[in-house]
N, C-alpha and C positions, 0 to 999 in steps of 0.2 A: 590487394585490390581493395579500394575503398569506395564508398558511396554506393549508388544504384548499380546493381548487377542484373544479369538476366534472371537470377533466382530471387531478387529482392534486394533489401538493404543489408549491406555487410560492412562492419567496421574494418579499422586497419588491422585488427588482430584475428580476423576471420569469423568473427561471431555474427550470425544472422540476427538482424533486429526485426523482431515480430511483435513487440509488446510496448504499448504506449499508455502510461499512466497520466491521467488528467486531473489536476486540482481545479475544481469548479469554483471554489471560494476559499478566502483566507479566514473567514469568520467560523467561529465554533461556539457551540452552547456549553462546553465544558472548559476546564482549565487544568487539564492533566498535568501533573508535576514533571512528566518527561518530555512534554511537548511545548509548554509556554509558561511564561511567568504568571504569577497569581492575578496581576492586573491586566493580563492578556496582551495581545500584540495589536497596535495601532492599525485598524483595517485600512485597506486601500481605499481611495475614493472611488465612487461608482464607475466613473469613466476610465478608471485605470484598469478594471477587471474586464476580461475578454466577455463579450456578448455570446448568448447561446448560439447564435448563427455563426459566429467566428470560431467557436469551439468545433461546430459540427463541420465547418469547412475544413479546418486543419486535419481533423479525423479522417475526413473523405480523401483528402490528398494523400495522407499518410498511408491509408488503406490501399490506395492505387500503387504505392511503393512497396507494399509488402507487409503492413502492419495488419494483424489478424486478431489481436486481443487488445481491449481497452478497458482500463479500470478507472472508475470515478473516485476521486478522493476529495479531501479539502485541506485545511479546516475540517468542518463537517458538511459533507455534500448535502444532506437533507435539509439545511437552512438555505440553500440556494433557491430563490424564487424561480419556478419553472423547471425544477429538476426533472420531474416526470416528462415534460415536454422534450427536454434535452435527451432523455434516455430513448423516447421514441424516434427522434431524429437519428440518433446514433445507431440504434438497432435497424433502421431501414438501409444503412450502407451496406451494399452487398459484400464488401471484403471483410467487415467485422463479424467474425464467427463466434467471439466470446465477449460478452460485455458484462462486467462486474462492478462492485462498488465496495468500498471500505467504509464503515460507518460506526458511530458509538451506539447506534440503535435506539437512542432515546426517542426519536420520532418515527421509528420503523414501523411501529404498530399501525400508525396512520397511513403509511405510504406503501408497505409491502405488496398489497394486492395491485395497486395502480402500477408500480413499478414492475412487477412480473408481467402484467398485461401489456405493458408498453415494450417489453422486450429485454429487460434485465435478467440475467442468467442465474447470478448467485451473489452471495455476500460475505465479506469478511467482517467480523464484529470485535470491537475492543471490549474485553471482559477481564480485567486483571485480578478480580477477586470474587468470592462468593459471599462476602460479609458486607452488609450495608453500611456499617461505619467505615471500614477500610475503603470501600468504594467512594464514599463522600470524602475521605481523606486524600485519596489519589486524584479524583476528578475535580476537588474542591467545590463541587456543586453536583446536583444531579441525584437521581434515584435509580438503585439498581433494579428495582420493580419494573421500571419502564424498560430497561434493557432486557430483561427477561421476557417481558410481554413482546418485545419486538422480535426476539428470537423465535418465540412461538408463531408469531405471524409470518415470519419469514419461512418457516417450515410449512405453515398451511398454504402459503402462496407458491410453494415449490422452488423458493430460491435455495437450491442445493447445488454442491455441497456447502454446508455452513463451516466457516472457519473462525474459531475463537482466538483472538490475538491477546496474549498475556505478557506484559512487560514485568519482569520479576524485579523487585526491590527488597534487598535484604533487610530483614526486621519489620517489613511492612506487609508483604504478602507472600514472603518466601516460605512461610510455613504451610502454604496451601498447595504447594506444587503437586503433591500426591493427590489431594482431593480433586484438584482441577484436572489432573491426568485421569482420574477415574470417571470423569464425566463421559469419556469415550467407551466406557463398558456398556452403557445403556442407549448411547446417541451416536448417529452416524455423523459426528462431528470431527473435525480436526481442531485439537487444542494445541496451539503453537506457543512455545515459549520463547520470548525474545530477550536477549541479553540487553540490559539497561545501557544506554549511550548517556554518559554524564557530562559530555563535553561540547554540547550544542548551545550553551548559554540558555538552557531551558530548565534545568532541574532546580534552580534556586538552592535550598539547603540540601537537596538530594545530590550529593557529590559522589566521588568514586567509591567511598566505603559502602555504598549502597548496591554496588555491582555484585551480582552472582553469576560467576563464570558459567558459560553454557555447558561446559564439561561437568561442571558440578551438578547442574539441573539434569543433564542427561543420565548421570550415574544414579541419581535419586530415583528417576523413572525406571532405569534398568532393574533397580532393587525390587520394584513391583512385578518383575518376570517379563518386562517388555523386551521385544526383539526387533532389531533394526529392519527397515523396509527398503532402505536406499533412498534416493532423492526423487522427488516429485517435480513435474513442471509446474508452470504458474497456474494451470487450471486444477491441479491436484492429481494428475495423472502420472503414473511411472514414466520417467524419462525415456526409457528404453521403448515405450510403446507410442509416445506422442512427440518426443524431442523437446527442446527447449530446456530452460534452467530456471527453477523457482529457488528462493533463498533458503528453504527448509530442508533439513534431512528429517526422516520420520522413523518412528518405531510404533509397535502395536502391542498393547496389553494382552495377555491370554484371553481369548473369547470375546474380545472388544469389537464393537460394531464400528468405531471410529479409530482415529490415529492421533498420535501425539508428535508434534513437530518441534524442532529446535532451530533458532536463528541467531547466528553470532553477530556480534557488533562489529567485528573486524572485517567480515565479508570475504576472507580468504576461501571460504568453502564454496562461494558461488560466483566470485567476480570473474573467473576464468570462463565461465559460461553465460554470463549476464546478457539477456536478450532484450533489455528495455531502455526506453528514454522517457523523459518526463516533461510534460507542459505545465507550467505553473498558472495560477488563476490570472496573473497579469501579463501572461503571453510570452513568457521565456521558455525556450526549449532547452532542457538540461540533459545531457548525455550520461550523467552519473550523479547519484545521491549525494555522495560525499565530496564532490568536486565544485569548485565555484565557477566552472565553465558553463556558458550558456549562449544561445542565439536568440536574439529578439525577433518575435514574429509579429507583435502587435503593431508596431510602426508600419512594417510592410502591409499588413493586413488592411490598414486604415488609410494607406497611401496608394491604393489601387493596384497593388501587386497581383499579377494573374497566377493562376495555378502552378505554371511552370516555375515561377519565381519562388512561390511558397515550397514547392518540391525541392528547389535548389537549397533553400535554407535548412530544410529537414536533412538532406543529405549532408550538409555542412555539420550539423549537430552530430550526425553519426560519426563523420570523420574525426571529430574532437573527442570522442568517447575514449577514456583513458583504459589502459589494460586492467587497472585495479584501483579501487578506492582507497586502499590502504595507505595511510600517511597523508591523506588529503586534510583531515581534520583531527584534532586530538590535543592532548595535554602539550602545551609549549609551542603550538602552532597558531597562526592567526585564524581568526574566525572567518572563513572564506564563503560561508553560504548562509542563506537566510534561516530563520527559524523553521523547524519542520512543519509548522502549520501553514506556511507559505509556499513549500515545496511540494507538499503532497505525500511525503512519506516513503 
């Protein structure tokens, strides 16, 4: 059975879809080597980007179909004008039980308190290194001190659990795996190592030789005495307690306050339980990160479509969701999807 069921949105493979990632902008104040070229990606014109009210409407309709978790992404979501107002709009939707954000945290010190007061639950923060020079090399701009201040502000504001996302690049930050994992000894953070994807037209000189396989990363953390915890759901809870499927598997170092996570580029570990769809900043609803399939929502939204028509388009996107993203992109295959900065990661 596909589409809307009595228990919510279910795709053609029996997966219950409860999680919507929303890219609020394709603009970013960084130029990370694994996300976009050094010159950046030409931004969409202002009228091509969904308005805050349009985003809120899509989320409201989606919540009525069974979406309970929403994550705001970019680009960098904190560069979007009105982002605090959007958080307040979305947090007021009765069906949204978990509202989170992925950010590079460069502006988080400024916004953390207002975001928390407006209803944001938690944040994922990109932090690929603990060294200022390496941070500048990976992001091509920016200051790690701003990120660290943003993390502290998030903690003060109660935006927890904090998840730190680390894209591992061989010879760049791969020698920091152990040090980054040890952050969890003193902090209730999830430090999540992400296997580099060099085939998105995004890395420039950073090609396949920079990939550190997730199994290698896992073994290095295991050598510190870490023990597996199993898979957590999208909110960071054990699947057996909350249900759902997040992309990371987890370990814990002896006596650690936090956890260490691992995310593979292939997706085999989580595709079978994937519970998410993605709304891009320009109004495309994408059922899979690695697939070029998409359903346009912007034109119907601006052409007078009622809520029932918007709901039908959301159901259509769920029906299109492939069983797995494996093989959708990669060496020797056409580039079928936009840059990560336009999809929302």
